[in-house]
C-alpha positions in Angstrom: -57.5 68.9 65.0 -54.6 67.0 66.4 -54.9 64.3 63.7 -54.8 67.1 61.1 -51.7 68.7 62.7 -49.6 65.6 63.4 -50.7 63.3 60.6 -52.3 65.1 57.6 -50.3 68.3 57.7 -47.0 67.2 59.1 -43.9 66.8 56.9 -42.8 63.8 59.0 -45.2 61.2 60.4 -43.6 59.0 63.0 -45.4 55.9 64.1 -44.2 54.5 67.4 -44.8 50.9 68.2 -43.6 48.1 70.4 -41.4 45.3 68.9 -44.0 42.6 69.6 -46.6 44.1 67.1 -44.3 45.0 64.2 -46.0 42.8 61.6 -49.4 44.3 62.3 -48.2 47.9 62.2 -45.7 47.7 59.4 -47.8 45.5 57.0 -51.5 45.5 57.9 -51.8 49.1 59.2 -50.3 50.7 56.1 -52.8 48.6 54.0 -55.7 50.0 56.0 -54.4 53.5 55.6 -54.1 53.0 51.8 -57.6 51.7 51.6 -58.8 54.7 53.5 -56.8 57.1 51.3 -54.8 58.4 54.2 -51.1 59.2 54.3 -48.6 56.5 55.3 -46.0 57.1 58.1 -42.7 58.4 56.9 -41.0 56.6 59.8 -42.0 53.5 61.8 -40.1 53.5 65.1 -40.0 50.2 66.9 -39.0 50.3 70.5 -37.9 47.6 72.9 -39.4 46.3 76.1 -38.9 47.2 79.7 -37.9 44.2 81.8 -37.5 43.5 85.5 -34.5 41.3 86.4 -34.3 40.4 82.8 -37.9 39.3 82.5 -40.5 41.0 80.3 -43.1 42.9 82.4 -46.2 40.8 82.3 -49.3 40.8 84.5 -49.9 37.2 83.6 -46.6 36.0 85.0 -46.6 38.3 87.9 -43.6 40.4 86.7 -45.0 43.8 87.5 -44.2 47.1 89.0 -46.9 49.6 90.2 -46.4 53.0 88.5 -48.6 54.7 91.1 -46.3 53.5 93.9 -43.2 54.9 92.1 -44.9 58.3 91.5 -45.4 58.5 95.2 -41.6 58.5 95.6 -40.5 60.3 92.4 -42.0 63.0 90.3 -43.3 61.6 86.9 -40.8 63.9 85.1 -38.0 62.2 86.9 -39.3 58.8 85.9 -39.6 59.9 82.3 -36.1 61.4 82.3 -34.8 58.1 83.7 -36.5 55.9 81.1 -35.2 58.1 78.2 -31.7 58.6 79.6 -31.0 55.1 80.9 -31.9 52.9 78.0 -31.5 52.7 74.3 -35.0 53.1 72.8 -34.4 50.3 70.3 -33.3 47.7 72.9 -34.8 46.2 76.0 -34.1 48.0 79.3 -34.0 46.4 82.7 -35.9 48.7 85.2 -35.0 48.9 88.9 -35.9 51.5 91.5 -32.2 51.4 92.6 -31.0 52.5 89.2 -33.7 55.2 89.1 -32.4 56.5 92.4 -28.8 56.4 91.3 -29.6 58.2 88.0 -31.7 60.8 89.8 -28.9 61.6 92.3 -26.0 61.6 89.7 -27.7 63.5 86.9 -30.3 65.7 88.4 -29.6 66.3 92.0 -25.8 66.4 92.1 -25.5 67.3 88.4 -27.9 69.9 87.0 -29.4 70.8 90.4 -26.1 71.4 92.0 -24.9 73.6 89.1 -28.1 75.6 89.2 -27.7 76.2 93.0 -24.1 77.3 92.6 -24.9 79.8 89.8 -27.9 81.2 91.6 -25.9 81.6 94.8 -23.1 83.4 93.0 -25.6 85.7 91.3 -27.4 86.5 94.5 -24.2 87.2 96.5 -22.8 89.5 93.8 -25.9 91.4 93.0 -24.4 92.2 89.6 -26.7 93.0 86.6 -25.3 91.0 83.7 -28.3 91.3 81.3 -26.2 93.2 78.7 -23.0 91.2 79.1 -22.0 89.2 76.1 -21.1 85.5 76.3 -17.5 84.9 75.3 -17.2 83.5 71.8 -15.2 80.4 72.8 -17.7 79.4 75.5 -20.6 80.0 73.1 -18.9 77.7 70.6 -18.3 75.0 73.1 -21.9 75.0 74.3 -23.4 75.1 70.8 -21.2 72.3 69.7 -22.7 70.1 72.5 -26.2 71.2 71.5 -25.6 70.4 67.8 -24.6 66.8 68.8 -27.7 66.7 71.0 -29.9 67.7 68.1 -28.4 65.1 65.8 -28.9 62.3 68.4 -32.5 63.4 68.9 -33.3 63.4 65.2 -32.0 59.8 65.1 -34.1 58.7 68.1 -31.0 58.2 70.3 -32.7 59.8 73.3 -30.3 58.3 75.8 -27.2 59.6 73.9 -28.9 63.0 73.5 -29.7 63.4 77.2 -26.1 62.4 78.1 -25.1 65.7 76.5 -27.0 67.5 79.3 -24.6 65.9 81.8 -21.6 66.7 79.6 -22.6 70.4 79.6 -23.4 70.3 83.3 -19.9 68.8 84.1 -18.2 71.3 81.7 -19.9 74.2 83.6 -18.9 72.8 87.0 -15.3 72.5 85.9 -15.5 76.0 84.6 -16.6 77.3 88.0 -13.8 75.5 89.7 -11.3 76.8 87.2 -12.4 80.5 87.2 -13.3 80.7 90.9 -15.8 83.6 90.4 -16.3 84.0 94.1 -12.7 85.2 94.5 -12.6 87.2 91.3 -11.7 90.9 91.8 -12.1 91.9 88.2 -15.7 93.0 87.8 -15.8 92.6 84.0 -14.3 89.1 84.1 -16.8 88.1 86.8 -19.7 89.3 84.7 -18.5 87.3 81.6 -18.1 84.2 83.7 -21.6 84.6 85.0 -23.0 85.3 81.6 -21.3 82.1 80.3 -22.8 80.0 83.1 -26.3 81.3 82.6 -25.9 80.6 78.8 -25.1 77.0 79.8 -28.1 76.8 82.0 -30.4 78.1 79.2 -29.1 75.3 76.9 -29.4 72.7 79.7 -33.1 73.7 80.2 -33.6 73.5 76.4 -32.1 70.0 76.2 -34.1 68.8 79.2 -37.4 70.2 78.0 -38.5 67.1 76.0 -38.0 64.8 79.0 -38.8 67.3 81.8 -40.9 70.1 80.4 -42.1 71.6 83.7 -38.8 71.3 85.5 -37.0 72.7 82.5 
């Protein structure tokens, strides 16, 4: 059923391979498909290698890192986010636990996580019902402009550039909170619009994070 869905019935068939086996999958594999009367890929995406201290990960040469050890420290979704966010998928990327920690703190804990906490705290303190409040058109335009760029980068397999837009929207929303100071706002209608705008941002942040962190998103 999955083969029918993703290969036979799909408009776009994307074949992901590592750069070391390009010849086999770009020449021989299509030949096998043709002989079996099966469809060819519409896109062959060739990704780079992960390295450690500039050396290709290799069990033979002892250049290894135990994924089970890392998942004891970090949720697998955090690791997946890091790998997609940190490196260009078409180039080699040098992995280190230190960079994983830095990216986790800057993007997820102090970035998205802090924004989410701030918005939730403001909402809980106010007790306002903003379910029917409209998002301001200017804010909507800003958020959707960022999302359109995200979509473009995703379509072109620039996963790192796409996920960078999550941080851009998170930073924009943080600056908006500091600028509007909703905790000190005496105008009820203005406060509600500010909160509606922030929740709109969070919805798009969740949407953009979902390919990398589906459960957290």
